[in-house]
PABA-954111 format. One record per residue (C-alpha): residue in one letter; x negated, y, z. Coordinates in steps of 0.5 Angstrom, whole numbers, always signed. Each point is the difference from the previous one (the first is absolute). Layout:
N
<bavo 'A',<X,Y,Z>>,
...
END
This chain:
434
<bavo 'M',<+33,+51,+24>>,
<bavo 'E',<-5,+1,+6>>,
<bavo 'S',<+4,+5,+4>>,
<bavo 'G',<+2,-1,+7>>,
<bavo 'G',<+7,+0,-2>>,
<bavo 'A',<-1,-6,-5>>,
<bavo 'L',<-4,-4,+5>>,
<bavo 'A',<+4,+2,+6>>,
<bavo 'G',<+2,-6,+4>>,
<bavo 'L',<-5,-5,-3>>,
<bavo 'H',<-4,-5,+4>>,
<bavo 'R',<-6,-4,-2>>,
<bavo 'N',<+2,-7,-3>>,
<bavo 'P',<-7,-3,-3>>,
<bavo 'T',<+3,-7,-2>>,
<bavo 'C',<+7,+1,-2>>,
<bavo 'H',<-2,+2,-7>>,
<bavo 'H',<-2,-7,-2>>,
<bavo 'H',<+7,-3,+2>>,
<bavo 'Y',<+6,+3,-4>>,
<bavo 'H',<+6,-2,-4>>,
<bavo 'L',<+2,+3,-6>>,
<bavo 'L',<+6,+4,+1>>,
<bavo 'R',<+4,+7,-3>>,
<bavo 'P',<-4,+6,+0>>,
<bavo 'P',<+4,+5,+5>>,
<bavo 'R',<+4,+6,-2>>,
<bavo 'T',<-1,+6,+5>>,
<bavo 'A',<-5,-1,+6>>,
<bavo 'V',<-5,-4,-4>>,
<bavo 'N',<+1,+5,-6>>,
<bavo 'N',<-2,+6,+5>>,
<bavo 'L',<-7,-4,+1>>,
<bavo 'L',<-1,-1,-7>>,
<bavo 'S',<-2,+6,-4>>,
<bavo 'S',<+4,+6,+0>>,
<bavo 'S',<-3,+4,-6>>,
<bavo 'S',<+6,-2,-4>>,
<bavo 'S',<+8,+2,+1>>,
<bavo 'T',<+2,-6,-4>>,
<bavo 'D',<+2,-6,+4>>,
<bavo 'K',<-5,-5,-4>>,
<bavo 'R',<-6,-4,+3>>,
<bavo 'H',<-5,-5,-3>>,
<bavo 'F',<+1,-7,+2>>,
<bavo 'S',<-4,-6,-1>>,
<bavo 'P',<+2,-7,+3>>,
<bavo 'L',<-4,+0,+6>>,
<bavo 'T',<-1,+7,+1>>,
<bavo 'L',<+2,+8,+0>>,
<bavo 'K',<-7,+4,-2>>,
<bavo 'F',<-1,+6,+4>>,
<bavo 'Q',<-1,+6,-5>>,
<bavo 'K',<-5,+3,+5>>,
<bavo 'Q',<-7,-2,+4>>,
<bavo 'S',<+1,-2,+7>>,
<bavo 'H',<-6,-1,+5>>,
<bavo 'F',<+5,-5,+4>>,
<bavo 'A',<-2,-7,+0>>,
<bavo 'S',<+7,-3,+2>>,
<bavo 'Y',<+6,+2,+3>>,
<bavo 'S',<+7,-2,+1>>,
<bavo 'C',<+7,+3,+2>>,
<bavo 'N',<+7,-1,+0>>,
<bavo 'C',<+5,+3,-5>>,
<bavo 'S',<+7,+0,-1>>,
<bavo 'I',<+3,+2,-7>>,
<bavo 'D',<+7,+3,-2>>,
<bavo 'D',<+4,-6,-1>>,
<bavo 'G',<-1,-3,+7>>,
<bavo 'S',<-6,-5,-1>>,
<bavo 'A',<-7,+1,+4>>,
<bavo 'F',<-7,-1,-3>>,
<bavo 'Q',<-6,-1,+3>>,
<bavo 'V',<-5,+4,-4>>,
<bavo 'A',<-8,-2,+1>>,
<bavo 'Y',<-5,+4,-3>>,
<bavo 'S',<-7,-3,-2>>,
<bavo 'A',<-6,+2,-4>>,
<bavo 'S',<-7,-3,-2>>,
<bavo 'G',<-3,+7,-2>>,
<bavo 'P',<+2,+7,+0>>,
<bavo 'T',<+4,+0,-6>>,
<bavo 'D',<+3,-7,+0>>,
<bavo 'K',<+6,+1,+5>>,
<bavo 'K',<+6,-4,-1>>,
<bavo 'C',<+7,-1,+4>>,
<bavo 'F',<+2,-7,+1>>,
<bavo 'L',<+8,-1,+2>>,
<bavo 'Y',<+2,-4,+5>>,
<bavo 'K',<+8,-2,+1>>,
<bavo 'S',<+2,+1,+7>>,
<bavo 'S',<+5,-5,+3>>,
<bavo 'A',<+6,+5,-1>>,
<bavo 'P',<+5,-2,-5>>,
<bavo 'P',<+1,+5,-6>>,
<bavo 'E',<+7,+3,+0>>,
<bavo 'F',<+4,-1,-6>>,
<bavo 'A',<+2,+5,-5>>,
<bavo 'N',<+7,+3,+2>>,
<bavo 'I',<+4,-3,-6>>,
<bavo 'D',<+6,-5,+0>>,
<bavo 'W',<-4,-7,-1>>,
<bavo 'D',<+7,-4,+0>>,
<bavo 'N',<+2,+4,-7>>,
<bavo 'L',<-7,+0,-4>>,
<bavo 'G',<+1,+0,-7>>,
<bavo 'F',<-5,-1,-6>>,
<bavo 'G',<-3,+7,-1>>,
<bavo 'V',<-5,+5,+1>>,
<bavo 'M',<+0,+3,+7>>,
<bavo 'P',<-6,+5,+1>>,
<bavo 'T',<-5,-3,+5>>,
<bavo 'D',<-6,+4,+4>>,
<bavo 'Y',<-6,-2,-4>>,
<bavo 'M',<-2,-2,-7>>,
<bavo 'Y',<-7,-3,-3>>,
<bavo 'K',<-4,+3,-5>>,
<bavo 'M',<-6,-2,-4>>,
<bavo 'K',<-3,+3,-6>>,
<bavo 'C',<-4,-3,-6>>,
<bavo 'T',<-4,+2,-6>>,
<bavo 'Q',<+0,-4,-6>>,
<bavo 'D',<-7,-3,+1>>,
<bavo 'G',<+4,-4,+6>>,
<bavo 'N',<-3,+3,+6>>,
<bavo 'F',<+6,+2,+5>>,
<bavo 'S',<-1,+5,+5>>,
<bavo 'K',<+1,-1,+8>>,
<bavo 'G',<+7,+0,+1>>,
<bavo 'E',<+4,+4,+5>>,
<bavo 'L',<+7,+0,+3>>,
<bavo 'Q',<+4,+6,-1>>,
<bavo 'R',<+7,+3,+2>>,
<bavo 'F',<+5,-3,-4>>,
<bavo 'G',<+2,+4,-6>>,
<bavo 'N',<+0,+3,-7>>,
<bavo 'I',<-6,-1,-4>>,
<bavo 'E',<-3,+4,-5>>,
<bavo 'L',<-1,-2,-7>>,
<bavo 'S',<-2,+3,-7>>,
<bavo 'P',<+5,+0,-5>>,
<bavo 'A',<-5,-3,-5>>,
<bavo 'S',<-1,-6,+5>>,
<bavo 'G',<-1,-7,-3>>,
<bavo 'I',<+6,-2,+5>>,
<bavo 'L',<+5,+5,-3>>,
<bavo 'N',<-2,+0,-7>>,
<bavo 'Y',<-2,-7,-2>>,
<bavo 'G',<+3,-4,+6>>,
<bavo 'Q',<-7,-3,+3>>,
<bavo 'G',<+2,-2,+6>>,
<bavo 'L',<+1,-6,+5>>,
<bavo 'F',<+4,-1,+6>>,
<bavo 'E',<+0,-6,+5>>,
<bavo 'G',<+5,-2,+6>>,
<bavo 'L',<-1,-3,+6>>,
<bavo 'K',<+3,+0,+7>>,
<bavo 'A',<-2,+0,+8>>,
<bavo 'Y',<+4,-3,+5>>,
<bavo 'K',<+0,+1,+8>>,
<bavo 'R',<+0,-6,+4>>,
<bavo 'H',<+4,+0,+7>>,
<bavo 'D',<-7,+0,+4>>,
<bavo 'G',<-1,+7,-4>>,
<bavo 'N',<-5,-3,-5>>,
<bavo 'I',<+0,+2,-7>>,
<bavo 'L',<+0,-5,-6>>,
<bavo 'L',<-2,+1,-7>>,
<bavo 'F',<+2,-5,-5>>,
<bavo 'R',<-6,-2,-5>>,
<bavo 'P',<-3,+7,-2>>,
<bavo 'E',<-6,-3,-3>>,
<bavo 'E',<+5,-3,-6>>,
<bavo 'N',<+3,+7,-1>>,
<bavo 'A',<-7,+3,+0>>,
<bavo 'L',<-2,-5,-5>>,
<bavo 'R',<+6,+1,-5>>,
<bavo 'M',<-2,+7,+0>>,
<bavo 'K',<-7,-1,-2>>,
<bavo 'M',<+3,-5,-6>>,
<bavo 'G',<+5,+6,-2>>,
<bavo 'A',<-5,+5,+0>>,
<bavo 'E',<-5,-4,-4>>,
<bavo 'R',<+6,+0,-5>>,
<bavo 'I',<+2,+7,-1>>,
<bavo 'C',<-8,+2,+1>>,
<bavo 'M',<+0,+3,+7>>,
<bavo 'P',<-5,-1,+6>>,
<bavo 'S',<+3,-3,+6>>,
<bavo 'P',<-2,-1,+7>>,
<bavo 'S',<-3,-6,+2>>,
<bavo 'V',<+4,-5,+4>>,
<bavo 'E',<-3,+3,+7>>,
<bavo 'Q',<+1,+7,-2>>,
<bavo 'F',<+7,-2,-2>>,
<bavo 'V',<+2,-4,+7>>,
<bavo 'E',<-4,+5,+4>>,
<bavo 'A',<+4,+6,-3>>,
<bavo 'V',<+7,-4,+1>>,
<bavo 'K',<-2,-1,+8>>,
<bavo 'A',<-2,+7,+1>>,
<bavo 'T',<+7,+2,-3>>,
<bavo 'V',<+4,-5,+4>>,
<bavo 'L',<-3,+2,+6>>,
<bavo 'A',<+0,+7,-1>>,
<bavo 'N',<+8,+0,-1>>,
<bavo 'E',<+1,-6,+6>>,
<bavo 'R',<+6,+4,+3>>,
<bavo 'W',<+4,-1,-7>>,
<bavo 'I',<-1,-8,+0>>,
<bavo 'P',<+7,-2,+2>>,
<bavo 'P',<+1,-4,+6>>,
<bavo 'P',<+0,-8,-1>>,
<bavo 'G',<+6,-2,-4>>,
<bavo 'K',<+2,+7,-2>>,
<bavo 'G',<-4,+0,-7>>,
<bavo 'S',<-7,+1,-2>>,
<bavo 'L',<-5,+6,-2>>,
<bavo 'Y',<-1,+0,-7>>,
<bavo 'I',<-7,+2,-3>>,
<bavo 'R',<+0,+3,-7>>,
<bavo 'P',<-8,+0,-2>>,
<bavo 'L',<+0,+4,-7>>,
<bavo 'L',<-6,+1,-5>>,
<bavo 'M',<+0,+5,-5>>,
<bavo 'G',<-3,+4,-5>>,
<bavo 'S',<+0,+7,+3>>,
<bavo 'G',<-6,+3,-4>>,
<bavo 'A',<+2,+5,-6>>,
<bavo 'I',<+0,-4,-7>>,
<bavo 'L',<+3,+3,-6>>,
<bavo 'G',<-2,-6,-5>>,
<bavo 'V',<+2,-7,+1>>,
<bavo 'A',<-5,-2,+4>>,
<bavo 'P',<-2,-3,+7>>,
<bavo 'A',<+1,+6,+5>>,
<bavo 'P',<-7,+3,+3>>,
<bavo 'E',<+3,+0,+7>>,
<bavo 'Y',<+4,-5,+4>>,
<bavo 'T',<+4,+0,+7>>,
<bavo 'F',<+1,-6,+4>>,
<bavo 'L',<+6,+2,+5>>,
<bavo 'I',<+4,-4,+5>>,
<bavo 'Y',<+7,+3,+3>>,
<bavo 'V',<+5,-4,+5>>,
<bavo 'S',<+7,+0,+1>>,
<bavo 'P',<+4,-4,+5>>,
<bavo 'V',<+5,-5,-4>>,
<bavo 'G',<+6,-5,+1>>,
<bavo 'N',<+3,-4,-5>>,
<bavo 'Y',<-2,+1,-8>>,
<bavo 'F',<+7,-2,-2>>,
<bavo 'K',<+6,+3,+4>>,
<bavo 'E',<+3,-7,+0>>,
<bavo 'G',<-6,-2,+5>>,
<bavo 'M',<-1,-8,+0>>,
<bavo 'A',<+7,+0,-3>>,
<bavo 'P',<+0,-3,-7>>,
<bavo 'I',<-1,+5,-6>>,
<bavo 'N',<+3,+0,-6>>,
<bavo 'L',<-4,+1,-7>>,
<bavo 'V',<+1,+1,-7>>,
<bavo 'I',<-5,-3,-6>>,
<bavo 'E',<-2,+6,-4>>,
<bavo 'T',<+0,-3,-8>>,
<bavo 'E',<-2,+7,-3>>,
<bavo 'M',<-5,+3,+4>>,
<bavo 'H',<-7,-3,+2>>,
<bavo 'R',<-5,+2,+6>>,
<bavo 'A',<-6,-2,-3>>,
<bavo 'T',<-3,-3,-7>>,
<bavo 'P',<-6,-5,-1>>,
<bavo 'G',<-6,+4,+0>>,
<bavo 'G',<+3,+5,+4>>,
<bavo 'T',<-1,+2,+7>>,
<bavo 'G',<+6,-4,+3>>,
<bavo 'G',<-5,-4,+4>>,
<bavo 'V',<-3,+6,+4>>,
<bavo 'K',<+4,+5,+5>>,
<bavo 'T',<-1,+6,-5>>,
<bavo 'I',<+5,+6,+2>>,
<bavo 'G',<+3,-1,-7>>,
<bavo 'N',<+2,-7,+1>>,
<bavo 'Y',<+6,+3,+4>>,
<bavo 'A',<+2,+6,-4>>,
<bavo 'A',<+2,-5,-5>>,
<bavo 'V',<+5,-4,+4>>,
<bavo 'L',<+4,+6,+2>>,
<bavo 'K',<+5,+1,-5>>,
<bavo 'A',<+2,-7,+0>>,
<bavo 'Q',<+0,+0,+7>>,
<bavo 'S',<+4,+6,+1>>,
<bavo 'A',<+5,-3,-5>>,
<bavo 'A',<+1,-6,+4>>,
<bavo 'K',<+1,+3,+7>>,
<bavo 'A',<+5,+4,-3>>,
<bavo 'K',<+4,-6,-2>>,
<bavo 'G',<-1,-3,+7>>,
<bavo 'F',<-6,-4,-1>>,
<bavo 'S',<-6,+0,+5>>,
<bavo 'D',<-5,+0,-5>>,
<bavo 'V',<-3,-3,-7>>,
<bavo 'L',<-3,-6,-2>>,
<bavo 'Y',<-4,+0,-6>>,
<bavo 'L',<-2,-5,-6>>,
<bavo 'D',<-6,-1,-4>>,
<bavo 'S',<-1,+5,-6>>,
<bavo 'V',<-2,-5,-5>>,
<bavo 'N',<+5,-6,+1>>,
<bavo 'K',<+5,+4,+4>>,
<bavo 'R',<+2,-6,+4>>,
<bavo 'Y',<-5,-1,+5>>,
<bavo 'L',<+0,+3,+7>>,
<bavo 'E',<-5,+5,+2>>,
<bavo 'E',<+2,+4,+6>>,
<bavo 'V',<+5,+5,+4>>,
<bavo 'S',<-2,+8,-1>>,
<bavo 'S',<-4,-1,+7>>,
<bavo 'C',<-1,-7,+2>>,
<bavo 'N',<-1,-7,-3>>,
<bavo 'V',<+5,-5,-1>>,
<bavo 'F',<+1,-8,+2>>,
<bavo 'I',<+5,-5,-1>>,
<bavo 'V',<+1,-6,+4>>,
<bavo 'K',<+3,-7,-2>>,
<bavo 'G',<-1,-6,+5>>,
<bavo 'N',<-7,+0,+3>>,
<bavo 'L',<-3,+4,-6>>,
<bavo 'I',<-1,+7,+0>>,
<bavo 'A',<-2,+4,-7>>,
<bavo 'T',<-2,+7,-1>>,
<bavo 'P',<-3,+3,-7>>,
<bavo 'A',<-7,-1,-1>>,
<bavo 'I',<-5,+6,+1>>,
<bavo 'K',<-2,+1,-8>>,
<bavo 'G',<-1,+8,+0>>,
<bavo 'T',<+7,+2,+0>>,
<bavo 'I',<+2,-1,+7>>,
<bavo 'L',<-3,+3,+6>>,
<bavo 'P',<-4,-5,+4>>,
<bavo 'G',<+4,+1,+7>>,
<bavo 'I',<-3,-1,+6>>,
<bavo 'T',<+6,-2,+4>>,
<bavo 'R',<+1,-5,-6>>,
<bavo 'K',<-7,-3,+1>>,
<bavo 'S',<+2,+0,+7>>,
<bavo 'I',<+7,-4,-1>>,
<bavo 'I',<-3,-5,-5>>,
<bavo 'D',<-6,-2,+6>>,
<bavo 'V',<+6,+0,+5>>,
<bavo 'A',<+4,-4,-4>>,
<bavo 'L',<-5,-5,-2>>,
<bavo 'S',<-2,-1,+7>>,
<bavo 'Q',<+7,-2,+2>>,
<bavo 'G',<+0,-5,-5>>,
<bavo 'F',<+4,+3,-6>>,
<bavo 'Q',<-2,-1,-7>>,
<bavo 'V',<-2,+7,-3>>,
<bavo 'E',<-1,+1,-8>>,
<bavo 'E',<-3,+7,-3>>,
<bavo 'R',<+3,-1,-7>>,
<bavo 'Q',<+5,+3,-5>>,
<bavo 'V',<+7,+0,+3>>,
<bavo 'S',<+5,+1,-5>>,
<bavo 'V',<+7,+3,+1>>,
<bavo 'D',<+4,-6,-1>>,
<bavo 'E',<-5,-3,+6>>,
<bavo 'L',<+2,+6,+4>>,
<bavo 'L',<+7,-1,-1>>,
<bavo 'G',<+0,-7,+2>>,
<bavo 'A',<-4,+1,+7>>,
<bavo 'D',<+2,-2,+7>>,
<bavo 'E',<-3,+7,+3>>,
<bavo 'V',<-3,+6,-3>>,
<bavo 'F',<-4,+5,+4>>,
<bavo 'C',<-5,+6,-1>>,
<bavo 'T',<-7,+1,+4>>,
<bavo 'G',<-3,+7,+1>>,
<bavo 'T',<-4,+4,+5>>,
<bavo 'A',<+6,+5,+0>>,
<bavo 'V',<+6,-6,+0>>,
<bavo 'V',<-4,-6,+3>>,
<bavo 'V',<+4,-5,-2>>,
<bavo 'S',<+7,+2,-3>>,
<bavo 'P',<+5,-5,-1>>,
<bavo 'V',<+4,+0,-7>>,
<bavo 'G',<+8,-1,+1>>,
<bavo 'S',<+1,+1,-8>>,
<bavo 'I',<-3,+1,-6>>,
<bavo 'T',<+4,+3,-6>>,
<bavo 'H',<-2,-1,-7>>,
<bavo 'L',<+4,+2,-6>>,
<bavo 'G',<+6,+1,+4>>,
<bavo 'K',<+0,-7,+3>>,
<bavo 'R',<-1,+0,+8>>,
<bavo 'V',<-3,-6,+3>>,
<bavo 'S',<+0,+0,+8>>,
<bavo 'Y',<-5,-4,+4>>,
<bavo 'G',<+3,-3,+7>>,
<bavo 'S',<+6,+1,+3>>,
<bavo 'D',<-3,+1,+7>>,
<bavo 'G',<-4,+6,-1>>,
<bavo 'V',<-8,-1,+0>>,
<bavo 'G',<-2,-6,-2>>,
<bavo 'R',<-4,-5,+4>>,
<bavo 'V',<-7,+1,-4>>,
<bavo 'S',<+1,+7,+0>>,
<bavo 'K',<+1,+1,+7>>,
<bavo 'Q',<-5,-5,+2>>,
<bavo 'L',<-6,+3,-4>>,
<bavo 'Y',<+2,+7,+3>>,
<bavo 'S',<+0,-2,+7>>,
<bavo 'T',<-7,-3,-1>>,
<bavo 'L',<-3,+6,-3>>,
<bavo 'T',<+3,+5,+4>>,
<bavo 'S',<-2,-4,+6>>,
<bavo 'L',<-7,+0,-2>>,
<bavo 'Q',<+0,+8,-2>>,
<bavo 'M',<+3,+2,+7>>,
<bavo 'G',<-4,-4,+4>>,
<bavo 'L',<+5,-5,+2>>,
<bavo 'A',<-3,-6,-2>>,
<bavo 'T',<-7,-3,+0>>,
<bavo 'D',<-4,+3,-6>>,
<bavo 'N',<-3,-7,-3>>,
<bavo 'M',<-1,+4,-6>>,
<bavo 'N',<-4,+5,+2>>,
<bavo 'W',<+4,+5,-3>>,
<bavo 'T',<+1,+6,+5>>,
<bavo 'V',<-5,+5,+2>>,
<bavo 'E',<+1,+2,+7>>,
<bavo 'L',<-2,+8,+2>>,
<bavo 'K',<+1,+0,+7>>,
END
């Protein structure tokens, strides 16, 4: 670490370490400056600093480094003492190259990127320092809580690139709070809101070249919290892993913004009162696969589920919330423990209220659905997806003869303009990374 080769070309810069922007850790040049004692591409990363592994007698230095995706960074080193050497990252004005993929034909699927974030936690709730690792497979015990008892949660959010090169996140603290709520329900410790948000930022910035160009899609961010410790009896796992990976994505439904076609499921249910339908547990999604697969085999886009008690009130679609429109009234099923409290749902309600719509969260019957002027779904993956038809007990009801409904289009346009930085964010929902 203190060799002439490691510090070659550095020059004194005694003040630069007090002024910095948090940006992604480099992958090649800076890694060479960090500890080379391990052959794995792994490093510790905190929101503001990368700790060096060895002592240094230098007070403050800086250098310019290029990395293997074409971006450039300035790296500044500072130390208040011989064991407190730190590396601060400064982004240069040179824009990063985009990954070499077909941005015009992005689907919604896993595309391996550069880095993932990993942080461990013991059962007492103490999370270790997180680290960025090369994206790849992880090791789990066959007796892990996640594999045996489904003790796991996930979240989903997106990052967008603006035309000026800045990167935006949309309400990441809401995902952090929802993960904490879900973790409490299934007896897991969870990262703090600050830990969650800073980990998301670090992962996005480390994979910046995978963020689609403006208007071509988004970088989907998937945080996971799982019981990774081995446990044989039915009990909370002794260890937990918080993981984040990312993938560039296009539209969730192949129809894009074109209306989708749903079928109402009358026999199977995704959740029951007192269960875990209101939190984002992994098991909630396995429960929808059979009905969803059958529906898609018949040409439908997805399934709309009913409540398991009365079997006549709407709950949600497999992976998104549902809204109906009648005149100036917008109604959506109330959150009562069986429906996921969607962050896009919450945002759409606020946007609709700000635009003068009357919004009601309550029971919504099938009959009311079939008599609606418009129907649309909301979710992180779909954003706002208009519904073109609903099929119930063999009867098909269509909505609108000219494609996307007026209200769906208006709400979609408003929300996506905020998410992409095309409109002034008076809601204070977006987080700018650079």
